[in-house]
GUSE-583988 format. One record per residue (C-alpha): x, y, z; residue number from 1; residue in one letter. Coordinates in steps of 0.05 Angstrom, whole numbers, plus 5000, padded with zeros to 4 digits. Layout:
<nodes>
{node {X,Y,Z},NUM,"a"} ...
</nodes>
This chain:
<nodes>
{node {5057,5289,4634},1,"m"} {node {5103,5266,4689},2,"p"} {node {5166,5308,4698},3,"t"} {node {5202,5258,4744},4,"h"} {node {5233,5193,4721},5,"k"} {node {5244,5142,4776},6,"q"} {node {5315,5112,4774},7,"i"} {node {5309,5037,4768},8,"k"} {node {5374,5006,4744},9,"v"} {node {5402,5059,4697},10,"e"} {node {5431,5115,4739},11,"p"} {node {5447,5181,4703},12,"p"} {node {5518,5184,4676},13,"a"} {node {5567,5218,4723},14,"s"} {node {5640,5234,4729},15,"t"} {node {5681,5228,4793},16,"f"} {node {5678,5286,4842},17,"k"} {node {5663,5292,4916},18,"m"} {node {5598,5256,4927},19,"g"} {node {5593,5225,4858},20,"s"} {node {5619,5162,4826},21,"s"} {node {5645,5155,4755},22,"d"} {node {5599,5116,4709},23,"t"} {node {5657,5095,4664},24,"g"} {node {5698,5069,4724},25,"d"} {node {5639,5029,4750},26,"l"} {node {5631,4994,4683},27,"k"} {node {5705,4975,4685},28,"i"} {node {5702,4953,4758},29,"l"} {node {5638,4912,4751},30,"y"} {node {5639,4883,4680},31,"p"} {node {5595,4824,4700},32,"g"} {node {5539,4867,4726},33,"s"} {node {5475,4856,4685},34,"p"} {node {5466,4932,4683},35,"v"} {node {5536,4943,4655},36,"n"} {node {5536,4886,4605},37,"d"} {node {5469,4908,4576},38,"g"} {node {5426,4849,4597},39,"t"} {node {5385,4891,4646},40,"l"} {node {5356,4959,4631},41,"s"} {node {5299,5003,4657},42,"d"} {node {5253,4977,4603},43,"a"} {node {5269,4904,4619},44,"i"} {node {5260,4918,4694},45,"t"} {node {5191,4949,4682},46,"e"} {node {5169,4888,4642},47,"v"} {node {5197,4841,4696},48,"m"} {node {5159,4880,4750},49,"f"} {node {5094,4877,4711},50,"e"} {node {5103,4802,4699},51,"d"} {node {5123,4783,4770},52,"m"} {node {5087,4832,4814},53,"n"} {node {5025,4856,4778},54,"q"} {node {4997,4788,4765},55,"a"} {node {4927,4781,4795},56,"p"} {node {4952,4729,4845},57,"v"} {node {5021,4728,4877},58,"l"} {node {5046,4664,4908},59,"n"} {node {5108,4666,4952},60,"d"} {node {5108,4590,4957},61,"g"} {node {5086,4591,5029},62,"g"} {node {5145,4633,5052},63,"h"} {node {5104,4687,5088},64,"t"} {node {5036,4702,5059},65,"f"} {node {5022,4644,5013},66,"g"} {node {4974,4666,4958},67,"t"} {node {4956,4740,4956},68,"v"} {node {4907,4772,4908},69,"n"} {node {4944,4834,4882},70,"r"} {node {4881,4864,4851},71,"d"} {node {4850,4871,4921},72,"y"} {node {4788,4832,4900},73,"q"} {node {4781,4804,4970},74,"d"} {node {4787,4872,5004},75,"s"} {node {4741,4881,5064},76,"p"} {node {4673,4913,5061},77,"n"} {node {4670,4957,5123},78,"l"} {node {4594,4960,5119},79,"e"} {node {4594,4886,5139},80,"e"} {node {4632,4897,5204},81,"v"} {node {4590,4875,5263},82,"i"} {node {4591,4929,5317},83,"v"} {node {4563,4932,5387},84,"g"} {node {4582,4916,5458},85,"g"} {node {4615,4857,5491},86,"g"} {node {4683,4868,5459},87,"g"} {node {4658,4884,5389},88,"l"} {node {4683,4948,5356},89,"p"} {node {4642,5012,5361},90,"g"} {node {4649,5024,5286},91,"s"} {node {4691,4994,5230},92,"p"} {node {4743,5048,5245},93,"y"} {node {4746,5051,5321},94,"a"} {node {4736,5011,5385},95,"p"} {node {4673,5020,5426},96,"n"} {node {4686,5082,5469},97,"i"} {node {4639,5061,5525},98,"a"} {node {4665,5037,5591},99,"v"} {node {4632,4980,5629},100,"a"} {node {4600,4998,5696},101,"a"} {node {4628,4935,5728},102,"t"} {node {4697,4907,5712},103,"e"} {node {4715,4965,5666},104,"p"} {node {4777,4929,5640},105,"h"} {node {4737,4868,5615},106,"n"} {node {4716,4880,5542},107,"p"} {node {4658,4831,5549},108,"r"} {node {4625,4881,5596},109,"n"} {node {4626,4941,5549},110,"i"} {node {4554,4962,5533},111,"p"} {node {4528,4962,5461},112,"a"} {node {4502,5034,5471},113,"a"} {node {4574,5058,5462},114,"g"} {node {4574,5035,5389},115,"a"} {node {4522,5087,5370},116,"e"} {node {4562,5144,5400},117,"i"} {node {4627,5117,5371},118,"t"} {node {4595,5118,5301},119,"q"} {node {4571,5190,5311},120,"k"} {node {4642,5211,5328},121,"r"} {node {4676,5176,5271},122,"q"} {node {4722,5235,5255},123,"g"} {node {4743,5269,5192},124,"g"} {node {4764,5208,5153},125,"g"} {node {4839,5216,5149},126,"g"} {node {4894,5265,5136},127,"a"} {node {4900,5255,5061},128,"f"} {node {4863,5268,4996},129,"l"} {node {4798,5231,4987},130,"g"} {node {4748,5199,5033},131,"d"} {node {4788,5162,5087},132,"g"} {node {4723,5130,5111},133,"l"} {node {4707,5097,5044},134,"l"} {node {4706,5022,5048},135,"s"} {node {4766,4987,5015},136,"p"} {node {4719,4944,4973},137,"n"} {node {4696,5008,4938},138,"k"} {node {4766,5034,4922},139,"t"} {node {4802,4968,4907},140,"s"} {node {4782,4961,4834},141,"e"} {node {4816,5026,4814},142,"k"} {node {4877,5012,4856},143,"i"} {node {4884,4942,4828},144,"g"} {node {4888,4969,4757},145,"k"} {node {4948,5015,4772},146,"r"} {node {5012,5001,4733},147,"k"} {node {5082,5030,4732},148,"i"} {node {5080,5098,4700},149,"g"} {node {5007,5113,4720},150,"d"} {node {5026,5154,4780},151,"l"} {node {5044,5227,4777},152,"i"} {node {5103,5248,4819},153,"f"} {node {5080,5290,4878},154,"g"} {node {5006,5276,4867},155,"k"} {node {4957,5230,4901},156,"s"} {node {4895,5218,4860},157,"t"} {node {4836,5172,4866},158,"s"} {node {4831,5159,4791},159,"e"} 
</nodes>
């Protein structure tokens, strides 16, 4: 059971002292605030978040990203990344580490043989819990199902 409650719009009640405001004074000073007049609460904020941000598809009306699938259904499959020479990556995780014999700064001249060595040296997979080399298309279904309150403060889990 989580022991930490994230502050959303309802801060804990406080009285004035050095470094703290007074909850009662804030209600008097800002009577029109939706938090102070009771029209906005933590529970209402959670429902708003679920409705607006956890929908399968988010559309910002063309502002920045357009339509974005929030359930990560279109996440990449790193097993489909084409690797090799001539400017292609050496693996889905790293550039080809080979250097061309002629014109070494021209990516088109990098030999395909470097891809095999790059893949052998793929590294440990990341600094955090879990398999950092796992393709996003394999992890996205679980991540897409996460909701507010699912996470445990101070823990990072794959479930």
